[in-house]
N, C-alpha and C positions, 0 to 999 in steps of 0.2 A: 292337777285337774285334767281329766280327759275331755276330749271333744264331746263325748256323749253327755258327760256331766254339765259341761258348759251349755249345751243345747237345752238340756232339761231345766237348768237355772234360768236361761233366757226365756224359755216358754212359760215358766211359772211367773216371771216378773216382767212380762211383755208390756204391761200397762205403764210401769216405771220407765222402761226403755222408750216407749212411744211418747210419754210426756217429756222426757229429756230431749229426745230428738226434735219433737215439735217446738219445744222452747227455743232451741238453738236456731231453728228455721225461722221462728217468729222474730228473734233478734236480728237475723239477717234481713228479713223483710222490712222491719222497722228502719234498719240502716239504709236499705235501698230507697225507702220512701222519703225519709227525712234528711238524708245526707245531701250536702250541697253539690250541685252538678259542676264539674270542672271540664272545660273544653280546651283542647290542646291544638294550637296552630303552629305549623313549622314552615320556616323559610330557610333557604340555603344560599350560600355564596360560594363561588369557585375562584381559585387562585390561578391566574394565567401563568404558564410556565415560560412563555416567550420572553426574551430579553427586552428591557425597557429601551426604546429608541432614543431617549434623551439621556438617561443615566449611562455612564461608561461601563458600569458593572451589571451583570445579570444573575440569573439563578443557575445553580448547579444541582445535580441530582442529590449530592450529599447534603446540601443545605436546604433542600425543599421540605423535608419532613420537619426539621426544627423550625423552619419559617412558618409552616402551616400551624404548628402548635403555638408559636408565638402570636400569630394572628388570632387564633382561637382565644388565647388569654387576653388579647386586646379587646375582642368582642365582649368578653365576660368582665370587662373592667368598668369601674364606676363612671369614667368619662363617657363611654359609649352609652351606658344606661341613662345618665343624665340627659344626654342629647336626645335619646329616644323618648324619655318622659316629656321633655319640652316639645318634641315634634308632635305628639298626639295630645298634648295639653292634659296629661294625666294628673298633674299637680293642681289643676283647676277643678277636678271632680269633687263635689261635696263629700262623697263617701270617703275618698282618700284624705281629704282635709280633716274630716272628723276622726278618722283612724290615727292620723298624725298627731292631732291635739290630744287624743286619748293616750297614745303611747309616750309622747315626749312632753306633753304639757305645753305645746306651742313653742318649744325651744329648738333652735337650730334652723337649718334650711330644709324645707319640705321636699325639694327636689332631691337632695342628697339622701334623705330618709327613704323616699320612695325608691330611688335607685338601689340602695342597699337591700330594701325589702324584696325587690324583684330578683336581684341576683341570689339572694339566700333562699327564696321560696318559689319563685315563679318561672325563672328562666334557666334553661340548660343549654349548654353549647357543646357540640361534639364534632369530631374531625372525620366523620364518615365511617363506613364499614371496613374499607381497606386500610392496611397499615400505612402505606405511602400515598394515600389519596390526597387530592388537593381540594376536596369539597368540605365545607364547614356548614353544619346544620344548626339552626337556632330554633328551639322549641319554647313556647310560652304557654303556661296554663293560666286560665282565668275563668271566672264563673259566667262571663259574657262572651259568646263566641266571636262577636264582631270586635270587641276590644282585644281579644287574644290574637286575632289575625292582624289587626292594626299594629299591635305592639310588636309582633314578630317581624312584620315588614319594616317598622320603624327601627328596630334593632339592626336589620340588614342594611338599611340606608345609612344609619348612623355609623355603622362599621366602615362602610365605603368612604364616607366623608371624613371619618377620623383617620383612616388609612392615608387619604390624601394630605391631611394636615400633618400627620407624622412624617410624611415625605418632604413637604415643602417648608416646614418650620426649621429643620436643620439646614436646608438649602438657603433659606433666608438669612440665617445666622452666618453661614459661611460666606454668602454674598456680601453681607455687611462687613465682615472681617476682611475679605479680599479687597473690597472697595477702600477701606481705610488704609490697608497695607499698600495698595497700589498708589494711593496719593503720596504716601511717604517715599515709595520707590520713585515716583515721578519727580518729586522734589529733589531727591538725591541725584537722579539722572540729569535734571536741569542744572544743578550745581556743578556736576562734573563736566557737562558740556560747556558751561560758562568758563570754568577753569581752563579747559582746553582752548577755547576761543581766545581768552585773554593771553594765554601763553603763546599761541600762534601769532597774535597781533604784536606781542612784545618782541618776539624773536624774528618775525617776518618769514617764518617757514611753515610748511605743511609737511606732515609725515610722508606724504606721497609725492612731493615735488621732486624735481631733478637738480635742485641747487647743489646738493651734496655731490652728485656726479660731476657737475661742472667744476666745483672747487677741487675735487680730487684730480680731475684732468689738469687744472691749473697747477696744482702741486707737482704733478708728474712733469709738466713742462718746465717749471722752475728748477726741478731737480736736474733735468737734462741740460738746461742752460748753465747751471752751476758747474756741472761736469765739463762743459765746453769752455767756460771761463777759466776753470782751473787748468785745463790743458793749454789754453792760450797764455795764461800767466806763467806757467812753467816754461813754455817755449820762449817767451820774451825774456824771462830771467836767464835762461840758458844762453840765449844770444847776447844778452847784455854782458854776461860773464866772458864771452868770447872777444869782446871789444879790447884791442891793444893799440900800440902806437901806430901800427900800419892798418888803418881802417879800410884801405882800398881793397883788402882781400876779403872783406865781409860779403856774404852772399847778397845782402841787400844792395851793397855798393856795386857789386859786379852786375847785378840785374837791373840797376837803375838806368833808364834810357838817357838821362842827362849826363851821367858819368860816361856812358858809352859814346855819346855825341862829342863830349869833351875829349875823350881819349882818341876818337877818330881825328878830331881837329888837331890834337897834340901830335899824332903820328904824321899828319900832313905838314905841320909846322916844323917838326924835327927833320923830316925829309928835305924840306925847303932850306932849313938851316944848314944841313949837310951839303946841299948843292952850292949854296952861297959861300960856304967855307972853302970849298974846292975851287970855285970860280973867282971869288973876290977877296977872300981872306977874312980873317977874323976881325980885322980892324975896319972893315968897310962898314959904312953906316947901314947898309941893307942887312948885312949879317947881324949886326947888333940889334936891329929892329926885329929880325926873325928870332934871335935869341930871347929878346924881351917877350915876344909873343909866346914862345915855348914856356918860358918861366911863368908867364901869366896863366897859361892853360893848366900848367901843373898846380899852381896855387888854387885855381878854381876847382880842379879835381879834388885837391886835398880838403878844401873848404866844404865841398859838396859831400865828401866822404864823412867828414866830421859831423855835418848836419844829419846825415843818415844815421851815424852812430849815436849821436845825441837823441835822435828820434826813437831809437830802440829803447832807451831808458824811459822816455815819455810813454811809449806804448806799454812798457812793463808796468809803469805806475797806473796807466789807464786800465790795463787788464786787472790789476789788483783792486782798483776801485770798483770796476764792474763786478768782479767776483764778490767783493764785500756787499755790494748792492743786491746782487742776486741772492747771496746767502741770507741777508736780512729779509728780503722778500720771501725767501723760502721758509724761514723760521716763522714769519708772520702768517704765511699761508698754512703752515702746520697747525699753528694755534687756532686759526680760523676753522680749519677742517675738524680739529678735535672739538672745538666748541659746537660746530654744526652737528657732529656726531652725538655729542652730549645732549644737544637740544632735540635732535631727532629721537634719541632714546627716551628722553623725558616725554616727548610728544607721543611716542608709541605707548608708553605706560599710561598716559592720560587717555589715549584712545582705547586702550584695553579696558581701563576702568569704565569708560563710557559704554563700550560694547557689553561688558558684564552687567552693568546697570540696565542696559536696554534689554538684555536677555531675561534678567530677573523681572523686569516690568512686563515684558511680553508673556512670560509664564504666568505671572499673577493675573494679568489681564485676561488671559485665556481661561484660567480657572474661575475668575469672576464672571466671565460671560457664561461659562457652563453652569455655575451655581445660580446665576440670575435666571437662566432658562429653566432650570429645575425648580426654582422657587415660584415660577409662574405656571408650572404644569398643573393642569386640572384633571389629568387622567391617572388611573391607577390600575394595577394588575388584579384587583379584586372586583368581581362582577357578580351581581345578584343572579343566581342560577334559577331558583324557583321562588314564586311569590306565594306567601301564605294565603290560603283560601279560608273562608269562614266555615268552621266545622259544624256539621249538622248533628253528629252524634257525640255525646259527652265521652271524654276519655276516662273519667272516674265519677261515681263508682262504676266498676265493670260488673254488669248484671250476671252474665254467665259465670265469670270467675268467682263472684261472690256466692252464687248458688252452689257451685261445685265445692267451694270452701265450706259453706254452711252444711252441705250434706256430709262432707268428710268429718268436720269437727262435731256435727250432731251425732254421727255414728260413734265416734270415739267417746263423746260425752255420755251417750246412752249406755254403752258397754261399761264405761267406768262407773256409772251410777248403779247399774245392776250388780257389778262385782262388789262395790262398796256395801250395798244393801245386803248382799249374801254374806259378806264378811261379818257384818254386825248381827245378822239374824240367820244363822245357818239352819237348813232343814234337810230331813232325810227323805230322799226321793228314790232310793234304789238300793240294791244289794251292795254296791261299792261304797255308798255313803254310810251304811250301817257298819260294815267291816272297818271302815276308816274311823268311825266314831268310837266303836267298842274295842277295837284293837284285836279282835279275834276273828278267825275265819268263819264263813257261813257253812253250816253243815247240811241244812235242809231248806229247801225253797218251796213254799206253799203257793199253789196257783191262785190267781185272783178269784174272789168269791163275788158273785153278782147278786144283788138283792132286788126284789120287785118293790113296787110302791107300798104294798101292805106290810111287807117285811121291814122296810125302812121306817114306816109309821110305828110298828110294834117295837122296833128297836129303840126308837126315840122315846116312846112312852116308858120302856123299861129303864132307859138312862135317867129319865126324870124321876122315877120312883127310887132309884138308887141314890140320887143326890140328896144331901141333908137339907132339912127344912130350915127356912130362914128364921122361923120362930123357935 
């Protein structure tokens, strides 16, 4: 079909095309008149990118996009929807109650049903025009403009309150757990401190005192004394072994002042005896008295030497006893020092246990304080950016878009109706139609013949005469 044929067909059936086009436009007009008006109100919230001053963690660029998407999912959750429904008392509206009873028969919670209805049909949540934006828009469609605006603002406020709850609820749980754990750690610390105190009271030591140093010094002193006693004992034993029949040659005897005095007196007496022997003779009584004095002095020197020699044996025995006493004291001091070291080591272990328990308690107490502070926080990084205003123009139906669609589909429908009518009842309107119908080429073309009114009337009468009679 050529364009010329299409134009000729459309011109011959313009009434059908006009009726089809007008019918579509009428349907669009009825839709615009009788369709329910829907008003769209939009509120938006923004996610603050700054780090939380309370929480030790903040946001990074890599986590921002996923965090914004998560918050959008939270806003589109049933929890936020139920809070918004209760905020504007949508569940108390008679029309919503009637719709709930009609749909569910009065079964279930009306708040849950309304929340699901809003999320499925009335509320849409978007994350903004930019890919990595931090603005979330909340759009609500409703047949009442005021309710649409109130519901959008209620969703934004419910999203902020829910965001706070989602932050403080885990913090409260952590704070409760840290509190219980800190009590157990505190009891453990007190038990270990008591054990350390009991041990210190029982042993009488403190891990930081100087008692061990004193005892070590005492041990060193006893060791020195033992060495000295051993030297004295060896010296005494050596001198005792030197004792012989002639004790007057011993160094102790030679150095004794008594022996020296007696020897001096003996020398004087021997000299006197020698003088008397030359003057008076050996039988003279004075000589004999001098001889007796010399013998007496010699006896006294011998006795004194024997005393000194016997004293060397006593000194050796005393040295041995002193050495044994010092050795016994040294062994006792060693045991005491070893016990003190053992006690100090055990006290150090107990103190280490106390310090470890204290560090654990301090760490848990710090986390408990942090969690308690976070659980009391009433601030969030989500802030309402724009407040939904009451819309004055309905968002649907869209008059201009509906008219454009009606004109387009009306034109399509009218063209389709003309083509279908032509298909069912084809007509010859020109040379091309005749050649196409007969399948033979056109040889001669006769120009159009015009008739006047009289000719048309005569031709009509001739046609009626040629028609057969009904009788």
